[in-house]
C-alpha positions in Angstrom: -0.2 0.2 0.2 1.4 3.6 -1.0 0.0 7.0 -0.2 0.6 9.6 -2.3 -0.6 13.5 -2.0 -3.7 13.9 -3.9 -4.5 17.0 -6.0 -6.6 18.4 -3.1 -3.4 18.3 -0.9 -1.4 20.0 -3.4 -3.7 22.7 -3.8 -3.9 23.1 -0.1 -0.2 23.3 0.0 0.2 25.7 -2.6 -2.7 28.0 -1.5 -2.5 27.7 2.3 0.5 26.4 3.4 2.8 28.6 1.5 0.9 31.8 2.0 0.9 31.1 5.9 4.6 30.7 6.1 5.2 34.3 3.9 2.6 35.8 6.3 4.8 34.8 9.7 7.7 37.3 8.3 5.2 40.1 8.0 3.2 39.5 10.9 5.1 38.3 13.7 2.5 38.8 16.2 0.0 36.2 14.4 2.8 33.6 14.0 1.3 31.1 17.1 -2.1 31.2 15.6 -0.5 30.6 12.0 1.6 27.6 13.6 -1.6 26.4 15.2 -3.3 26.2 12.0 -0.7 24.5 10.2 -0.6 21.9 13.4 -4.2 21.4 12.8 -3.8 20.8 8.9 -1.3 18.3 9.7 -3.4 16.5 12.3 -6.1 16.1 9.7 -3.6 14.8 7.0 -2.3 12.0 9.3 -5.7 11.2 10.7 -7.0 10.9 6.8 -3.9 8.6 6.1 -4.5 6.5 9.4 -8.3 6.0 8.9 -7.6 5.2 5.2 -5.1 2.5 5.5 -7.4 0.0 4.6 -9.4 1.4 1.9 -8.1 -0.9 -0.7 -7.5 -3.8 1.6 -11.2 -5.4 0.6 -10.7 -5.1 -3.3 -9.8 -8.4 -5.3 -9.6 -8.9 -9.0 -10.2 -11.9 -11.3 -8.6 -11.7 -14.7 -8.1 -15.0 -17.2 -4.9 -16.8 -16.9 -4.7 -16.5 -21.1 -5.6 -14.4 -23.7 -5.4 -14.4 -27.5 -5.3 -11.4 -29.5 -3.9 -10.8 -33.3 -1.5 -8.3 -34.2 -3.3 -5.3 -35.3 -6.4 -6.4 -33.9 -8.6 -5.2 -30.8 -9.3 -7.6 -27.8 -10.9 -7.2 -24.6 -9.5 -8.0 -21.0 -12.4 -9.0 -19.1 -12.1 -8.2 -15.1 -14.1 -8.9 -12.2 -13.7 -6.8 -9.3 -14.9 -7.6 -5.9 -15.2 -5.3 -2.8 -15.3 -6.3 0.9 -14.9 -3.0 2.5 -18.6 -2.6 3.1 -19.1 1.0 1.3 -18.9 1.7 -2.4 -15.5 2.6 -3.9 -14.4 4.7 -6.7 -11.2 3.4 -8.2 -8.6 3.9 -11.0 -7.0 0.8 -12.6 -3.9 0.7 -15.0 -1.8 -2.0 -16.5 1.6 -1.8 -17.8 0.9 -1.9 -21.5 4.2 -0.5 -22.8 4.7 0.0 -26.6 3.1 -3.4 -27.7 -0.5 -2.6 -26.9 -2.7 0.4 -27.5 -5.4 0.7 -25.0 -8.5 2.7 -25.8 -8.2 4.7 -22.4 -5.0 4.6 -20.8 -6.5 4.5 -17.2 -10.0 2.7 -16.5 -12.5 4.1 -13.8 -14.3 1.3 -12.1 -17.0 2.1 -9.8 -17.3 -0.7 -7.0 -20.5 -1.7 -5.2 -21.0 -2.5 -1.6 -19.7 -5.6 -0.2 -20.0 -9.0 -2.0 -20.7 -7.0 -5.3 -19.3 -8.5 -8.4 -18.3 -5.8 -10.6 -17.5 -6.6 -14.2 -15.4 -4.6 -16.7 -13.8 -5.1 -19.9 -10.7 -3.0 -21.2 -10.6 -2.8 -24.9 -6.9 -3.1 -26.4 -5.2 -2.9 -29.5 -2.2 -5.3 -29.9 0.4 -3.8 -31.9 3.5 -6.5 -32.1 2.8 -10.2 -32.0 4.9 -12.2 -29.1 4.2 -13.4 -25.7 3.5 -10.8 -23.0 2.7 -11.3 -19.3 0.9 -8.8 -16.8 2.0 -9.7 -12.9 -0.2 -6.9 -11.3 -3.0 -4.3 -11.6 -2.4 -1.0 -10.2 -5.2 0.6 -8.8 -6.1 4.0 -7.0 -8.6 5.5 -4.9 -9.1 8.6 -2.5 -8.5 8.8 1.2 -11.7 9.2 3.4 -11.0 12.9 3.7 -9.8 13.3 -0.2 -6.2 14.2 0.8 -4.3 11.3 -0.3 -4.3 8.9 -3.3 -4.2 5.2 -1.9 -2.2 2.8 -4.0 -2.1 -0.7 -4.2 -0.8 -3.6 -6.5 -3.3 -6.2 -6.9 -1.6 -9.5 -8.3 -2.6 -11.2 -11.6 -0.9 -13.5 -13.9 -2.3 -12.6 -17.4 -0.8 -14.1 -20.4 -1.4 -12.4 -23.7 -0.4 -14.3 -26.8 -0.5 -11.9 -29.7 -0.3 -13.8 -33.1 0.7 -12.4 -36.7 -2.1 -11.0 -38.7 -2.8 -12.7 -41.7 -5.5 -10.8 -43.0 -3.7 -8.8 -45.9 -1.9 -12.5 -47.0 -5.4 -14.4 -46.9 -7.2 -11.4 -48.8 -4.2 -11.7 -51.5 -5.0 -15.5 -51.8 -8.7 -15.4 -51.7 -9.1 -17.8 -54.4 -7.2 -20.4 -52.9 -9.7 -20.6 -50.0 -12.7 -21.2 -52.2 -14.1 -24.7 -52.4 -12.9 -26.4 -55.7 -15.6 -26.1 -58.4 -17.3 -23.0 -56.7 -18.2 -20.1 -58.5 -15.3 -17.3 -59.2 -12.9 -20.4 -59.1 -11.4 -22.4 -62.0 -10.4 -25.8 -61.1 -6.5 -26.7 -61.6 -5.9 -29.4 -64.1 -4.2 -32.6 -62.6 -1.3 -34.0 -64.6 -0.4 -37.5 -64.8 -2.1 -40.2 -63.3 -0.9 -40.9 -59.9 1.3 -43.3 -58.7 -0.6 -44.6 -55.5 -2.3 -48.0 -56.1 -5.9 -48.0 -55.6 -7.7 -51.1 -57.0 -7.5 -54.0 -59.6 -9.9 -54.0 -62.7 -10.3 -56.3 -65.9 -8.4 -54.8 -68.6 -10.3 -52.3 -71.0 -9.2 -51.4 -74.5 -6.6 -48.3 -74.5 -5.3 -49.2 -71.1 -1.4 -48.8 -71.0 0.3 -52.2 -71.4 2.8 -50.9 -68.5 -0.1 -51.2 -65.9 -1.2 -54.7 -66.7 -0.6 -56.8 -63.5 0.5 -59.9 -65.0 0.6 -61.7 -62.0 -3.0 -61.2 -61.3 -3.8 -61.9 -65.1 -1.9 -65.3 -65.0 -3.9 -66.3 -61.6 -7.1 -64.9 -62.8 -7.2 -66.2 -66.3 -8.0 -62.7 -67.8 -6.1 -59.7 -68.4 -6.0 -57.4 -65.1 -5.0 -53.8 -65.0 -3.8 -51.8 -62.0 -5.6 -48.9 -61.3 -3.9 -45.9 -59.5 -4.9 -42.4 -57.9 -3.2 -39.2 -57.1 -1.5 -39.1 -54.1 -3.5 -37.1 -51.5 -1.7 -37.3 -48.1 2.0 -35.9 -48.6 4.2 -34.2 -45.9 4.9 -30.5 -46.2 7.5 -28.8 -44.0 8.1 -25.2 -43.9 11.7 -24.5 -42.4 11.8 -21.0 -41.0 15.3 -19.2 -40.5 15.4 -16.5 -37.6 19.1 -15.8 -37.5 20.3 -12.2 -37.7 19.4 -11.9 -41.4 15.8 -12.3 -40.6 15.5 -9.0 -39.0 16.5 -7.0 -42.0 13.9 -4.4 -42.6 11.9 -4.5 -45.6 9.2 -2.4 -47.6 6.0 -4.2 -48.4 3.3 -2.7 -50.3 0.0 -2.0 -48.3 -2.8 -4.1 -49.3 -6.3 -2.3 -48.5 -8.2 -5.1 -46.2 -11.5 -4.0 -44.8 -11.5 -3.4 -41.2 -7.7 -3.6 -40.8 -6.0 -1.2 -38.5 -2.4 -0.5 -38.3 -0.7 -3.2 -36.6 3.2 -4.0 -36.0 3.8 -2.5 -39.2 4.2 1.3 -39.7 3.4 3.3 -42.4 6.3 5.3 -44.2 4.5 6.8 -47.0 4.2 6.1 -50.8 2.0 3.1 -50.1 4.7 1.3 -48.2 4.9 -0.3 -44.8 8.2 -1.3 -42.9 8.4 -4.8 -41.5 10.9 -7.6 -41.3 11.5 -10.6 -43.2 10.9 -12.7 -40.4 7.4 -11.3 -40.2 6.6 -12.5 -43.6 8.2 -15.7 -43.1 5.7 -16.3 -40.3 2.7 -15.5 -42.3 3.9 -17.3 -45.4 4.3 -20.5 -43.0 1.0 -20.1 -41.3 -1.1 -19.5 -44.8 0.6 -22.1 -46.3 -0.4 -24.3 -43.4 -4.1 -23.5 -44.2 -3.9 -24.2 -47.7 -2.3 -27.5 -47.2 -5.1 -28.5 -44.6 -7.5 -27.8 -47.8 -5.5 -30.0 -49.8 -5.8 -32.8 -47.2 -1.8 -32.7 -46.8 0.3 -33.0 -43.8 1.7 -29.6 -42.8 4.8 -29.2 -40.3 7.5 -26.7 -39.2 10.9 -26.3 -38.3 12.7 -23.3 -36.9 16.4 -22.8 -36.6 19.1 -20.1 -36.1 22.5 -21.4 -34.8 20.4 -24.6 -33.8 17.2 -26.3 -34.2 14.4 -24.6 -31.8 11.3 -26.1 -32.7 9.9 -29.3 -34.5 6.3 -30.0 -35.2 6.1 -33.2 -36.7 3.6 -33.1 -39.8 -0.2 -33.7 -39.2 -3.5 -31.9 -39.9 -6.4 -30.6 -38.4 -7.2 -27.3 -36.3 -5.7 -28.5 -33.3 -2.5 -29.0 -35.1 -2.6 -25.6 -36.7 -3.1 -24.1 -33.4 0.0 -26.0 -32.3 1.8 -24.9 -35.0 1.0 -21.3 -34.3 1.8 -21.5 -30.8 5.1 -22.8 -31.7 6.3 -19.8 -33.9 4.1 -16.9 -32.7 6.9 -15.6 -30.0 9.8 -16.0 -32.5 12.3 -13.3 -32.7 15.4 -12.6 -34.8 18.5 -13.9 -33.0 21.8 -12.4 -33.5 23.7 -15.2 -34.6 24.6 -17.0 -38.3 22.7 -19.5 -39.6 23.9 -23.2 -38.6 22.9 -25.1 -41.9 24.9 -27.9 -40.9 22.7 -28.5 -37.7 19.8 -28.1 -39.9 20.4 -30.6 -42.6 21.4 -33.2 -39.8 18.2 -32.9 -38.2 16.5 -33.3 -41.3 18.2 -36.2 -42.2 17.5 -37.9 -38.7 13.8 -37.1 -38.3 12.5 -36.8 -41.8 12.3 -40.2 -43.5 9.6 -40.0 -45.7 9.9 -38.1 -48.6 8.6 -34.4 -48.3 8.4 -31.3 -49.5 10.7 -28.8 -47.8 10.3 -25.2 -48.1 13.2 -23.3 -46.5 12.6 -19.5 -45.9 16.0 -18.1 -45.4 18.5 -15.3 -46.7 21.3 -16.3 -48.5 22.8 -12.9 -49.3 26.0 -13.9 -47.4 28.3 -15.7 -49.7 29.7 -18.0 -46.7 26.3 -19.0 -45.6 25.3 -19.7 -48.9 28.0 -22.0 -49.6 27.7 -23.9 -46.5 23.9 -24.2 -47.5 24.8 -25.7 -50.6 27.2 -27.9 -49.7 25.0 -29.3 -47.2 21.5 -29.3 -48.7 23.1 -31.9 -51.5 22.5 -34.4 -48.3 18.6 -34.4 -48.4 18.0 -33.3 -52.0 17.7 -36.7 -53.4 15.6 -37.9 -50.7 13.4 -34.8 -50.1 12.2 -31.9 -52.8 13.6 -28.8 -51.7 12.6 -25.2 -52.4 14.3 -22.3 -51.3 12.5 -18.9 -51.0 14.1 -16.0 -50.3 12.8 -12.3 -50.4 14.8 -10.5 -53.1 16.4 -7.3 -51.6 14.9 -4.1 -53.0 18.3 -2.8 -54.5 19.1 -6.7 -56.2 18.2 -6.1 -60.0 19.9 -5.8 -63.4 21.5 -2.5 -63.6 19.5 -1.4 -66.9 16.2 -2.4 -65.2 13.7 -0.2 -63.2 11.9 3.0 -64.4 14.0 5.2 -62.1 16.8 7.1 -63.7 20.2 7.9 -62.9 20.6 11.3 -61.8 23.6 11.5 -59.6 26.8 9.5 -59.6 25.8 8.1 -56.3 22.7 6.6 -58.0 25.1 5.0 -60.8 27.3 3.3 -58.4 24.1 2.1 -56.1 22.8 0.6 -59.5 26.1 -1.2 -59.9 26.2 -2.4 -56.4 22.2 -3.9 -56.9 23.5 -5.4 -60.3 26.5 -7.4 -58.3 24.2 -8.5 -55.6 21.6 -9.8 -58.1 24.3 -11.5 -60.1 25.7 -13.4 -57.0 21.9 -14.4 -56.5 21.7 -15.7 -60.0 24.8 -18.1 -59.3 23.3 -19.3 -56.4 20.4 -20.2 -58.1 22.2 -22.2 -60.7 24.4 -23.8 -57.9 21.0 -25.1 -56.3 19.5 -25.9 -59.2 22.4 -28.6 -60.5 21.7 -30.5 -57.0 18.0 -30.4 -57.9 16.9 -27.8 -55.3 14.4 -25.1 -56.7 15.4 -21.4 -55.6 12.8 -18.6 -55.6 13.1 -14.7 -55.1 9.9 -12.9 -54.8 9.2 -9.7 -54.2 9.0 -8.8 -50.8 4.9 -8.3 -50.8 4.4 -11.5 -52.6 6.2 -14.1 -50.6 3.0 -15.8 -49.4 1.9 -15.9 -52.9 5.0 -16.9 -54.4 5.3 -20.1 -51.7 1.7 -21.1 -52.4 2.0 -21.2 -56.2 4.8 -23.4 -55.8 3.1 -25.7 -53.3 0.2 -25.9 -55.9 2.3 -26.4 -59.0 4.3 -29.3 -57.4 0.8 -30.7 -56.1 -0.7 -30.6 -59.8 2.4 -32.1 -61.2 2.8 -34.8 -58.8 6.7 -33.9 -58.2 6.5 -35.7 -54.7 
């Protein structure tokens, strides 16, 4: 319990106490009377403090242990107050939100009823950044009996708020993939090939491929028998997320106008762009791809790593599994370490025995890291289908591309530097393709769309 002078006491001190001390200098004869008045005021202040010792002692609060929110969206913190002091009480309440949340009101005023009365209030808050946040106390304040002191007390709580990535803009750009096949507005994708998963046997029909004739069954049954195949429906898809030092690099992403959206963890810099990090786009692409894989009846899994493998979620499907994947990565932050591709590839060889599509979201701008990845990925590229998606740096482009002209010598050197960077990435592309690894360089705002398109293309061509 803490006691702080209230505004009333400060006004009394400024308008009464200070002039009284000044009057003692000019009117010495009134000094005893003025001192007596100050003594009475001091006694009243002390008496008010003593009788208000237990003003907030009977106040308790109940709050949920865990809340779920989405970056950029509003959520409510429900609170239940109980007042056992026996009298009605007006209190002010605050929480240490920091810069990760934006409450509608900074301080919440609550009017508590008499004894055993439960007061329910909800605090509307906007989550600005994803992550895991904990509130250990609610700070309450009430006036003393005479209004001369502000009585403050910390009420212990244990509120855990999980703020998940905002997927609205990514899903808005992929609206067609979330429509049911055959529905109006979406043209079904053609399926190439006949599939490789055995389904059943049937009698030979004219036009059947001779390679599909089941000769042992033909000899046993006495008439030609053909093997029927179906397209593989359940395949394993893993997204590997690199959250080492380069994942914290800032990128500019074009703003997508989504109905009902508010500013979240990204902030506007003008010109229709927002500033975010590569890791934020990695997480959005991974979760959206998990949703698409669920609709395609595939098994979806996750691997995160930096200088070591941090999280591994075995591929499954279902809503509960998607929640587990989201809980595994929602608090992921960039680490100031170099990526350890050796540890990653060894982990994949040890734990992924069935052929799977492995989509690696990483940054190979560092030549040393790119060489390490090339040497190690060859150990798994024959068993698994590996796709590397790297956000193309904004300046990495051929020297004669782009609409902006060269106005100064500095612009010329910047263009040459971007061309050399683009040339290095093309060499990395050729190196990876030589060992069967696909390499893609989507724009910053097209990472999710490009990842899903590659996945759907692989599905239609039955490359797995």
